[in-house]
N, C-alpha and C positions, 0 to 999 in steps of 0.2 A: 503494499500499500504506498503510495506518494505521499511526501510530508504534508502537503496542502490537502489531501485527503483526510489525513489522521487529525490535522488541526481543526477542520471544519467538522469531521466526525465527533472530537472531543466537545467542542463548543455548542453542537447540536444536542449532545447526551445531557452536558450539565443544564442547560437552559429546559430542555424536557423532564429531566428527572428531577429538579429543584422543586419540592413543595411548598406552598405558602406555609408560614409557621402557624401552627395550629393555636386558637384562641385557648388560653388556660381557662379549665372548667370552674365556676363558682361553686357549684354544689359538688363535693368529693362525700367520701365516707366519713371524713373527720367531720365535715361541716353538718352532714346529717345526724351525728351524734350529738353535735352540740345543740341543733335545733331540737331533738327529741328531750335533751337534758332541761332545755331553757322552758319549752312548753310544759313538761312534766311538773316543772318544779311551781310554775304558778298553779297549777291544780294541786299539788301536794301541798302548797302552802296556805290554799284557801282563798286565793287572790280570784281566782275563777272557778266555776263549776265545771266547765267544758271550754275546749278550744281546739282547732284544726285548723291543719295548714296543707296547701297543694301549691306547688311549685313548678315551673316548667323552666327548661332551659334548652335552646336550639331547637325547639319544637317537640321537646321528649320530657314526658313526665319524668322528675328528678328526685322527687320527695312529695310524699303524703303521710300524714300521721293524725290521729285523734287521741286525745287523753280527756280522762274526765266523763262529766254527764251531761247530756242534752236536758235532760229532767231530773234534776237530783232527787227528787220527791217521790217520782216513778221509776228510779232505777234504770233509766233509758240511757244508754251510753252514747257519746257524741262520734258520729261515724258519718260515712260517705253522703248518706240518704237525707242527714239533717238539713232541714230548713230553717234559715234565720231571717231575720229583718233586717235586710241590708240599709234601711233608713237613707242617710245622703248618699250613699253607694249607688243609688236610683238616678243621681244627677247626670253623671257620665253616659248613662244610658240615653237618657234624654238631650242630652247635648248631641249625641251621635244622630238621634232622630232628626232633629232641628238641622245638622249639616248634612242630611239627605236632602233637604229641601233646599239648600243652599247649593248644594251640587248641581241641582238641578236648574238652578238661576232663579228661583223662586223669590230671593231678596239678596241685597249686599249687607255684609256686616256695619257698615255706616249708615244703612237707610235709616231714618226715624223709624219708631216703633210704631208710632201714631200713621205712617202711610199703610200700615196692615190692621193695626188695632187703633180706631178714634178714641178709644176709651181712655187711653194715653196723651190725648191733644192736650195742649196748653196748661201744662202741671205748674203747679206753684209750690214753693218751698218755705216750710217752717222757719221761720226768725226769731221766734220767742214770743213773748207776750205783753201786750201794753200796759198802760196804768190801770185800765178799767178791767183787765183780766181777759180780753180778746187775743187772739192769735194773731200776730204779725207775719204777714204771708207777702212773699216776693214772686215775680214770673221766674221760671228757671231759666238761666242764661242760655241754654240750648236745649234741644229735644232729647229725650230718652232714645238711644240707639240701640238696635240689636246686638252690637256689639257689648253695649254697657249691660244686658241681661244676661250676655254669656260670660261674664268678668264680674259681676256684682258690684257694678260703678253706677247702677241707675239711680240710687238716691231713696229706694224704699225704706221706711222706717222699720227699725227694728229694736227691741228691746228699751222701748219707751216706757217711763215711769207712767203707770196707769192712773197715777193721782193727779198728774198734769191734765190740763184740758186737752192737749194733743195725744197723750196716752189714752185718757177715757175715750177719744173720738175712734183711735183706732181699734180699741176693744169692743167699743158698741158696734162698730162697723161689720168687724168678725168676717173679713175678707175670705180667712182660710179655713172657713169651719168647714168639715166634711160634706155637710148637707148642700153645701153649693156647688154648682156646675163649674168648670173652668171658666166659662163666659161670664156667670155670674160672680166669680173671684175676681175676674178682670175689671169688670164694671165698677165692684165697690173698692178694690185697689186704687182704680185711676182715680176715683172720687177724692182721696186722701191727700194730703200735701207732703211731699218729699221731706226727708230730713236734712238732703244736703243736694245742693247741683249735682246733676248728672256728671260724672267724670271725677268727681273731685275726691270722693274716697271709696275706698274698698269695705263693704259692709254685707256681711252674711245674711241672706234673707231669702225673700219669695221670687227671686229673680227668675229661678228655674222652674217654678211654677208657671210663670209668665211664657216661659218657652214652651211648656206643655200648650197652655192656652194657643199660642203661635202656630204650633206645629198643628193642632186642631183646627185653626182659623184658616191656616194657607192649604192645608191638604183636603179639607172637608170631610176628614174622616174622624172618629171618635179617637184621642188619645190612644188607649191603649190598645185599639184595634192597629193603628199605625205602626207601635210597638212591636205587635204581634207579626204583621206581615211584613216589617221592613227589618227587623232586628232576630226576634226568637224563633220564628220559623226557620229563617235562613241560616241562623248558628245552631240551629237544633237545641235550645234553650228551653227544652220541654216542661221545665217546673218553676219557671220563673214568672211572676203573675204578682197581681193585685190581690185576687180573690183566692184562697185556698180551698180546694173542693172538701167535702167531708171525708172523702177516703183518705185524704192525707194530713189529716187533722193532728195524729200522733206523731206525724215527723217534724212538727214546729218546736223547735226549741224552747224550753222555758226561759224567761228574761229575769235577770238577778239585778239587784241594787246592792253596792257596797257603803256601808255606812263610814264615817271618818274614823270609826273605832276599828275598820276592818273587817266587819260581820257581813256574810251574804244573806240576803234576804230576797225569797222569790218575789217578784211583783205580780200581784194579783192578775191571774189570765183574764178577769173580766176588763181590766184596766190595759193589759199588754196587746191583748188580741182584739180589741173592739173594733178595729179596722178591718182585721184580714179575713173574717170567715163571713162576710155579706158584701154586695156591691154597694157601694156608696156613690152618689152624685161625683163626688169630688175623684178625679184621677190626677193625683199631683205629680209633677215631674220632679220635685225635690227629696222626696221618700216614697215609702209606701209601697215598693217591691219585696217580695221574699224570693229567695232563691237557695237551691242546695250550692256546694262549692263547686262540683265540676259545672255547672250552667256559667257559673260567673268567671271561671277560667276561661270558658270558652269566650267569651267578650273580650277579655283580656289578651288571649292569645290573637285572636282578630286583629287588635289593636299592635301588638307587637309584631304582626306580619303586614302592618302599613294597610289595613283594610280588609284583608281578605283571609278565609281559613277554608280549608277542605274545597277547595276551587270555587268559592262561595265569595262574591265580592260585596262587602257592606258600604265602605268608603274608599275612596281614591286615596293613593299614597299621599299626595299635597295636601288633602284634607285631613288626615291625621296629623301630618306634621303642623298645619295651622292650629289645630285644635291642642297640640303639645308644646307649642311656642308662646311664651308669657305676652299678655298683650296689656300688661300694666306699665306704664311709663313710671319713670324716676318722679313725677311731679306728683303722682299718688301717695302721698306719704303717711296719711291715715288708712292703716290697713286691718283695724280691728285686730283679732288674735291670728291673723295670719302668718305672721313673723314667727308665731309659736310653733309651725311647720318646720321650719329651718330656713335655710338660704334659698326660699323660693320665690317665684312670680305666680302668675294665673294666666292659664290659657283658656280654653272653652270648657269649662266645667272640671278642670283638673287644675289642682296646684303643679307646678313645673320647677324642678330644681336646675337653679342657674350656677351655684357655686358649691364647692365641698362644705362640710360644716364647719362653723367656725371653731367648734371645740367638740372634744369627745362626749360632751353632754347632750349634743344634739342628735337628733337622729340620724344616722348614718343612710346612706345613699349615693347613686351614681351621678354626675351631671348630665342632664338630660331625661333623665328619670320623670315621668310624670305618674301623678297618684291622686286618690281621694280615699276617704274613710267613711264610717257612720256613727251615729249617735252613739249605738251599742258596742263602741268598740271594736267593728269590723274595719278591715284595711286591704285595700290593693294597689300593687304598683306594676308599672310596665317600665323595664328598664333595657331600652333598645340596644345599648352599648353592649350588652352581654346575652342579648337575646332572651332574656329571663322576665317571666312573669309570677309574681305572687300573691296568692289570696288567703287571708286570714279571716278564721269566721269564730266569734264568740258572742256572748250575750250579755255583755256587761255594763252597766249604767252607774254613776255619771262616765262620762266618757274618758277612758282610758287613764284614769288617775294612778293605777299600778305599774305604768311605763311597760305595758307588755308590747307597744310596738317599737320602742327604742330596742328592748332586749331581743326582741325577735330579728330585727334587722342587723343587730350586732352578731346573732349568732350565723346569720347569713354571710355578710360581709366581713366580719371581725370589727372589733372596736375601733373606732377610728381615732388615729393619732396625727393632729395637724402637724405640717411641715413648719420648722423653725430655720429661719434663713435659707431657704430655700432647698434645706435637707431633711428627710425623714428621721426623727430621733430614733 
């Protein structure tokens, strides 16, 4: 063989034989053991009654386990079929529904909400009380946009002292009563003054319920029907729903409240389950769904796969990217409790991690991750960098005072150690 051919053969072999460096897996046997011991410790210590977790990496299940009881009093273990109240983890589902209509050209994010919902025209902003005890109102500096309701900057009033005239008005209007239809909710909410000018602050509230109303208004279909046809059926989320049929009643986990003294008490079923076993006029966008862990994982897998799963496309990749990009400018400095989530901004119904944790006391995670949680301490996130999704199910109130989320994240990623002078300690 002539030298030139030997050279060309060698170059070709080197080029062809080189394999791209394989990405190091996050979930290995050591990490699995760490997750097991972490979750088990929360049950053994009595901090939670039961907990389950499901993790996929590179489109493969790499972890599932469940500990403790879904129903402690009935001795029913937490398992894969357990249904939980996902509360605000309903919100990303609603955002997905709205963004399907966005993809169809039904609206633009910076369109005024009133273009499609005149109920929100000519909004006024509450500025305090005058000497005679009347509310001082001023016209909103600009209309509420659809982007505002996707990122919680619309100005809707929340947590207002009901002893004040403004608070009493909100309470008496009762926009979020489950007996209201979404249209009735929108009419009542639109009649109330805003707490701040649109775009000025981040304040968690009924914005996502307005998204559900908008889906219903634009599509011409009941909100729950739109979800079923466009998200649940395509993704085979067969047990995700607002109303649990009688045949599945036993699958619903009990809900528990933890006192300041650390005692777990079952929330009476008559209170915890009032919404879930009958159809109400309200089908909220911000809460209300129940699901088993595999169903919600399919939703998360669709997102990590940029809008598709099992040859079914729910959203376009560019839409998922838009949803997972922070839409909060630095000028929005008042952000309620959002900073407690870490170094995050906010996209379309997700918190979006912008920077690594500032300290090891913050929840760990990967820059570019997007996530949300629920009032009963449920959690999910999508980590595109590592092609990882995690879903954590529990039924604990008040929201995660036991630091379950931080410990779960630390079990997966390791305890975060901030860099010092550009060097890892």
